[in-house]
C-alpha positions in Angstrom: 0.2 -0.6 0.3 1.5 3.7 -0.4 2.2 6.2 1.7 1.0 10.0 0.7 2.7 13.1 2.7 0.9 15.9 3.3 1.8 20.0 2.3 -0.4 22.1 3.5 -1.1 25.6 3.1 -3.8 27.9 4.2 -4.9 32.0 4.7 -4.1 33.0 8.2 -7.4 32.0 10.1 -8.3 29.3 8.6 -11.7 27.2 10.8 -10.1 23.8 11.0 -13.5 22.2 9.4 -12.0 24.3 6.3 -8.5 22.3 6.6 -10.5 19.3 6.9 -13.4 19.5 3.7 -9.6 21.0 1.2 -7.8 17.7 2.5 -10.5 15.2 2.5 -11.2 16.7 -1.6 -7.3 16.6 -2.0 -6.8 13.3 -1.2 -10.1 11.4 -3.0 -8.8 13.0 -6.2 -5.8 11.0 -5.5 -7.3 8.7 -4.9 -6.2 7.8 -1.2 -6.5 7.7 2.7 -6.2 9.4 5.9 -4.8 6.1 7.0 -2.3 6.1 4.4 -0.8 9.3 5.2 2.6 9.1 7.4 3.4 13.3 7.4 1.9 16.8 7.0 3.9 19.8 6.0 4.4 23.6 6.1 5.8 26.5 6.4 7.9 27.8 10.1 5.3 30.7 9.1 2.6 28.3 9.5 4.3 26.7 13.7 1.3 28.5 15.0 -1.8 28.2 12.8 -4.2 26.7 15.4 -6.2 24.9 12.5 -3.5 23.1 11.0 -2.2 21.7 14.4 -5.6 20.5 15.2 -5.1 18.4 12.6 -2.5 16.8 12.5 -3.4 16.7 15.8 -6.7 15.1 15.0 -5.3 12.5 11.8 -2.5 11.4 14.1 0.4 12.6 11.9 4.1 14.1 12.3 4.1 18.2 11.4 7.0 19.0 9.6 7.4 22.9 10.0 10.4 24.3 7.3 12.0 27.9 6.5 10.8 29.8 3.8 15.3 28.7 2.4 14.5 25.0 2.9 11.4 25.6 0.8 11.8 27.6 -1.8 15.1 25.8 -3.5 13.3 22.5 -4.1 11.4 22.2 -8.4 8.2 22.7 -8.3 5.4 22.5 -10.5 3.6 25.7 -10.1 5.1 28.0 -8.5 4.1 31.4 -7.2 5.7 35.1 -7.1 2.2 36.0 -4.9 3.1 33.5 -3.1 7.3 34.2 -3.0 5.8 38.0 -2.1 4.2 36.6 1.2 5.7 33.7 2.0 9.5 34.7 0.8 9.6 31.2 -1.2 7.7 30.5 -4.6 5.6 27.1 -3.0 4.2 25.9 0.3 3.1 23.1 -0.9 4.4 21.3 -2.9 7.0 21.9 -1.8 6.5 21.5 1.6 4.6 18.0 0.4 8.3 16.4 -1.0 10.2 17.2 1.5 8.1 15.4 3.7 8.8 12.8 1.4 11.7 13.0 1.7 15.0 14.2 0.8 15.6 14.0 -3.1 11.4 13.7 -4.6 10.9 14.0 -7.8 8.5 16.5 -8.0 6.9 14.0 -10.0 6.3 12.4 -7.2 3.0 15.3 -6.9 -0.1 12.7 -6.8 -2.3 15.9 -6.1 -0.5 19.6 -7.5 -1.8 22.1 -5.3 -5.1 22.5 -5.0 -7.3 24.8 -4.5 -10.2 25.0 -1.2 -12.0 28.1 -0.1 -14.7 27.8 2.8 -17.0 28.6 4.1 -15.2 30.7 6.2 -14.0 32.2 2.9 -10.2 31.6 4.4 -7.7 29.0 2.0 -6.1 26.1 2.3 -3.7 24.7 -0.7 -3.0 21.4 0.0 -0.3 18.9 -2.2 -0.1 15.5 -2.1 3.0 13.0 -2.2 4.4 9.5 -2.8 6.7 8.7 -0.2 9.5 6.6 -2.1 10.0 3.8 -0.8 
């Protein structure tokens, strides 16, 4: 059975339900189950984001945080200058998913690229899913 890592980005103050909905949709798109996820990851700027912390805890997933400089060197299919302007890296969710999957994981391991979801709270959550290469 394949194992996956989930990269997460979100607007500040996103609701837990918005994160749940976004990840649920992205997992469905990947044909993956929550039990196949071995880790989640985001940018250090989100270390205190309550919804991300609560969501990872609900699932028992370790949640890794990477500095913008670490994320910025990861080749990704959908870099964004807007994201770079706000965070210092052109990718949060895609790069975080790849880093969490292991060193030198290629961007071809992404099974869901930069899935964007706007919740009922009018906040955005971005999810990327990488297949862990073993």
